[in-house]
C-alpha positions in Angstrom: 123.0 105.2 110.6 120.4 103.4 112.3 118.9 103.3 115.6 121.1 100.4 117.0 122.8 99.3 120.2 125.9 97.0 119.9 125.0 94.8 122.6 121.1 94.5 122.4 118.3 93.7 120.0 116.1 96.7 119.3 112.5 95.9 117.8 109.3 97.5 118.0 109.4 101.4 118.3 107.1 104.5 118.9 107.9 108.3 118.8 107.1 111.6 120.4 108.1 115.0 119.1 108.9 117.7 121.7 109.8 120.8 120.1 112.5 120.2 117.3 113.4 116.9 119.2 112.2 113.4 118.2 112.0 110.9 121.0 112.3 107.0 120.1 111.2 104.6 122.4 112.0 101.1 121.8 111.7 97.4 123.1 115.1 96.1 123.9 116.9 92.9 125.2 120.3 91.7 125.7 122.1 89.8 122.9 123.7 87.9 125.3 120.7 85.9 125.5 122.1 84.2 122.2 118.6 83.5 120.9 116.7 86.3 119.6 113.5 84.6 120.3 114.1 84.9 123.9 114.0 88.9 123.8 110.3 89.0 124.2 110.4 87.7 127.8 113.6 89.4 128.7 112.4 93.0 127.9 112.9 96.4 128.9 112.3 99.8 127.1 114.9 102.0 125.7 114.8 105.7 124.9 116.8 107.9 122.4 116.6 111.4 120.8 117.2 112.9 117.6 116.6 116.0 115.5 116.6 114.4 112.0 115.3 110.6 112.7 118.5 109.4 111.4 121.4 110.3 113.9 120.5 109.3 117.6 121.9 109.9 120.8 120.9 106.9 123.3 119.7 107.7 127.0 119.5 104.1 128.4 116.5 102.4 129.7 113.3 104.2 130.8 110.6 101.5 131.7 110.8 98.1 132.5 108.6 95.2 134.3 107.3 95.7 137.8 109.4 94.2 140.4 107.6 91.6 142.8 104.0 90.3 141.8 102.1 92.6 139.7 99.8 92.5 136.6 103.1 93.6 134.6 106.0 91.9 136.4 106.6 89.7 133.2 106.9 92.0 130.4 106.1 95.7 129.4 105.8 95.6 125.6 104.8 98.2 122.8 102.9 101.3 123.4 102.8 105.1 122.7 103.4 108.3 124.3 101.3 111.5 123.9 101.3 114.9 126.0 98.3 116.4 127.4 96.9 120.0 127.4 99.1 120.7 130.9 102.2 119.4 129.4 102.4 116.0 131.2 103.5 112.9 129.0 101.4 109.7 129.2 103.1 106.6 128.4 100.6 103.5 127.5 102.1 100.3 127.3 101.3 96.5 127.3 101.8 94.5 130.3 101.8 90.8 131.2 102.2 88.8 134.5 104.1 85.8 135.5 101.1 84.6 137.2 99.4 83.8 134.1 102.5 82.8 132.0 102.3 86.1 130.0 99.5 84.8 128.2 97.1 87.6 129.2 98.0 91.0 127.9 96.6 94.1 129.3 97.1 97.9 129.2 99.0 100.0 131.4 99.6 103.7 132.1 102.5 105.9 133.3 103.7 109.6 133.3 106.5 111.7 132.9 107.8 115.2 133.0 111.3 114.6 131.3 110.0 111.7 128.9 112.6 109.4 130.3 111.8 109.1 134.2 108.1 107.0 134.2 106.0 106.7 137.3 102.8 104.2 137.0 99.6 105.6 137.5 98.8 103.6 140.7 99.5 100.1 139.9 99.8 100.8 136.2 96.6 99.1 135.1 94.6 101.2 133.2 92.4 98.8 130.5 91.4 95.1 130.4 89.2 93.1 128.6 86.4 93.3 131.2 82.9 94.8 131.9 79.7 95.0 129.3 81.8 95.1 126.1 84.2 92.5 126.9 81.8 90.2 125.0 82.7 92.0 121.8 86.4 90.5 122.0 88.1 87.4 122.6 88.3 87.8 126.2 89.5 84.5 127.3 92.8 82.6 126.1 91.6 80.3 123.4 94.0 77.6 123.9 94.6 75.7 120.8 92.9 78.5 118.7 95.3 81.0 119.2 98.6 81.8 120.8 97.6 84.4 123.4 94.7 86.5 124.9 95.7 89.5 122.8 95.2 93.2 124.1 98.4 94.8 123.4 100.1 97.8 121.2 98.1 100.7 122.5 98.0 103.7 120.2 96.6 106.9 122.0 95.6 110.1 120.4 93.4 113.0 120.8 89.8 112.7 119.6 89.3 115.5 116.9 85.6 115.6 117.5 85.7 116.2 121.6 88.3 117.2 124.3 88.5 113.4 125.0 91.2 110.7 123.7 90.9 107.6 121.7 92.7 104.2 122.2 93.4 101.6 119.2 95.0 98.2 120.2 95.5 94.6 118.6 93.0 92.4 119.9 90.8 89.6 118.7 87.2 89.1 117.8 85.4 86.0 119.5 83.3 83.2 117.8 85.3 82.9 114.4 86.2 79.5 113.4 89.0 80.6 111.2 91.8 81.7 113.2 93.4 83.8 110.8 89.8 85.7 110.2 89.4 86.8 113.9 92.0 89.6 114.3 90.8 93.3 115.3 91.6 96.6 116.1 90.4 97.3 119.6 89.0 100.6 120.6 88.4 102.7 123.9 87.8 106.2 125.0 88.6 108.5 127.5 87.9 112.2 128.7 90.9 112.6 130.7 93.5 109.9 129.9 92.8 108.4 133.1 89.5 106.7 132.9 89.1 104.3 130.0 85.7 102.7 128.7 86.0 99.5 126.2 84.4 100.0 123.2 83.5 97.4 120.5 86.3 97.1 117.8 86.4 99.4 114.9 87.7 96.6 112.6 87.7 92.9 112.2 88.9 90.4 109.7 91.4 89.9 107.1 94.2 88.9 109.3 94.8 86.5 112.5 96.4 89.7 114.2 97.0 93.3 113.1 100.0 94.5 115.2 101.3 97.7 116.7 98.1 99.8 115.2 99.1 103.5 114.4 96.1 105.9 113.6 97.1 109.2 111.8 95.6 111.7 109.1 97.1 112.7 105.8 95.4 114.8 102.9 92.2 114.3 104.8 92.2 110.7 104.8 92.5 108.7 108.2 95.0 105.9 108.2 95.8 102.6 110.3 99.0 101.4 109.9 99.2 97.8 111.3 101.9 94.8 110.8 101.1 91.1 110.2 102.6 88.0 109.0 102.1 86.1 105.6 101.3 82.8 107.4 98.4 85.2 109.2 96.3 86.2 105.9 92.9 84.8 105.7 91.7 82.7 103.4 89.5 85.6 102.0 92.2 87.9 101.9 94.4 85.3 100.2 91.8 84.7 97.4 91.0 88.5 97.1 94.7 89.9 97.3 96.4 89.3 93.9 99.8 89.3 95.7 101.2 86.4 97.3 101.0 86.5 101.2 103.9 88.6 102.5 105.1 89.8 106.2 105.4 93.4 107.0 103.3 96.7 107.3 100.1 97.5 105.9 97.1 99.5 106.3 93.5 100.4 106.6 91.6 103.6 105.5 88.8 105.7 106.6 87.1 108.8 106.3 86.8 109.5 110.2 89.1 108.0 113.0 86.2 106.0 114.4 85.7 104.3 110.8 84.2 102.5 109.2 87.6 101.0 108.4 88.5 99.3 105.2 91.5 97.6 103.6 92.4 99.4 100.6 92.6 98.0 97.0 96.1 98.8 96.3 99.1 96.7 97.0 100.5 95.4 100.4 102.2 98.5 101.7 105.7 97.2 102.9 106.1 93.4 102.7 108.8 90.9 102.0 109.2 87.1 102.5 111.3 86.7 104.7 110.4 90.0 106.3 112.4 93.0 105.9 111.0 95.4 108.2 108.4 94.8 110.9 106.4 96.8 113.5 106.7 100.0 111.5 105.6 103.7 112.5 105.0 106.4 109.8 106.4 109.6 111.1 106.0 113.6 110.0 109.7 113.9 109.7 111.8 117.0 108.8 111.1 116.5 105.2 107.9 114.8 105.1 106.4 111.5 106.2 108.8 108.7 106.6 108.2 105.1 107.6 110.5 103.6 110.5 110.7 99.9 111.6 112.8 97.1 113.1 114.9 95.1 110.6 113.9 91.7 111.0 115.3 89.1 108.7 113.9 86.0 110.4 115.3 84.2 113.3 118.7 83.0 111.7 119.3 86.4 110.3 117.5 88.9 113.0 118.5 92.4 112.5 117.5 94.0 115.8 117.9 97.6 115.0 115.6 100.3 113.5 116.3 100.9 110.0 116.9 104.4 108.7 113.6 106.0 107.5 112.3 105.9 104.0 109.7 108.2 102.5 106.1 107.4 102.4 104.1 109.6 99.8 100.1 109.7 99.6 99.2 108.5 95.8 96.2 108.4 93.4 93.1 107.6 95.8 95.0 108.1 98.9 96.9 105.0 98.6 100.3 105.0 100.4 103.6 104.1 98.9 107.0 103.6 100.4 109.9 105.0 98.2 112.5 102.2 99.3 116.0 103.6 98.7 119.2 101.6 97.7 121.0 103.5 100.5 118.6 102.5 103.4 119.9 100.0 105.8 119.3 96.7 105.2 
């Protein structure tokens, strides 16, 4: 089985566990649009639950762009969900506005008691590329250099060194002539999930963009999962990587969640050309770590569903490996 809906495309997803129940959140759009490329600007967020990450119960739409003029009235894209110490759930998400043609991404915040009905905190906006640290980022849309002003896909987690919180997000660094060398993992901190301070990126380079970051620890090593396209490998990455460029999911490694982060010496984790699976997450499932991501296949054969989970193992030197199954959904 797969996480799928007959009349909707599903793509980026993220997960939270409440007791024995896994909650899957995902971007969705109506297949009636005809062209899967149109899904990005006709998006809402769906919600489903599972006890095994294979069999899913759909609960419908749980979040969507704001009605009327607002900073997030165009799209509400990928995010993450986390619970605070008082039991309140927090959704951090990507928003764009019609006023700037959806080219400027910002990060929003909503809360929920039941993981389905979400209320924006104020107008929802919680972080933008402004203030004294903004010059560490490509804070304006560099038209002709990159296709957007990147600030999206927030991943929020507890700070293991304090009572605070850490946020990672897809971003770009400024002043780098090669577009594909400017991808960055942005960073922010908060004492309470409500007030955020923008910090310099924790990683820059290697790829034009490092999308949908997810930071987690396994066997004493910290990992930052991300996805990227073959067309976005930098010249240096192409020279130093023995593989041909692939599209899919790879990772960074570090000894601490603040870094320094490094690209591992091992092979690209989960890539194909054309892309098989994209925007993946690694989840601690009932039987160990598994990878979940949406079936891509390119525009002409776009899958539009979340593939069944496949096992992930931590090998020698801390390198990750996906154990692909012949029975997995293609």
